[in-house]
Steps between C-alpha positions, in 0.01 A plus 500: 500500500416859428417723792154656516569859594190663642402832343587807703225746572490757216521797744820352657663472157393854412671636813826334399474629140436849636802479734721375210384798296590743780858626474483600868392155622771326298771756582427486877484119510792315663548304178810600302425239230155649443627858491767412243290270283550543127179458302148430611417323825185306577336323796471124458433186706253645754495290816267541797692558821351332802618549856511211742344609826297343767777252570425303815625175641168337412302516174577616150660843465290764327606702196380835376551675169739797546547606140622410151861496385599559138840426351624802302677384188694662217515265205551158658684630807342550842609834641287556811161432649201716574261439785140613542288507814129489555382812686150609606490701172608207284832387355797732543861486383726427798860504379765380254787289632779268397706242682561125524134399510444604137755256355404238760130529401589461131709192577225344712236571229720337231544192717123488577427482131691169484290335769256227385195670650355839406492768770386855556800705611468739792743662745477433873669740740587382849585831674600341829787323321578766236422225251335485156386182330356414162167344591395247235125468551359173377160647401584673170146635460494666844469874541858618553385735776342222705710348774507154650739211446416181311668170596673477163647853519878551493705775660833591346712719729670778306861594555606631737308267729535486879780272630403132495239538226610395155446755226352390166387166631127430460355401836152351544293751696447241777877465537604867509213666685573321827866612475396861443248480784762370744739778402248783523302389804659626821599229745284474809716491814445213738351582837771577754760570238646846448330690221 
């Protein structure tokens, strides 16, 4: 099924286009592939980046929109990514970067397109585990900036994933969230035991 990519806010896209047009921003970025790109580059596949916080032993974890990530391509090749952040003054360019999550995201998106159900792709960051997942949201018509999990949502851990969590395997949200919660929630010492 095709993925239903939510539209990025126009001001977020403008900040990325402005940064791509700035020789200083590109030259100072830690992205050799972007600095040495031959031909035009363009931002594609905007994905909202949500952060998983509010993890507690009880209840559903909360998410919040942290920004939008754009894949920077030259021809049909992904070179880097650009991230934007919402500030009190509106959308702002944050940074360019490269690394394993770019190829891993592309791989997960290609696999998601083969699934029998349509999804809205998002990214979900789990800072406490240094983990990023492709969040396949079951409500394709939802606002990409709105949080909240649906029972039919899938989470696809991107490589590199934390030890013991399989990369590129779609997990039902009800299966993976408890694992993440256990790993992030600090253990409560028993009374009388050393802390």
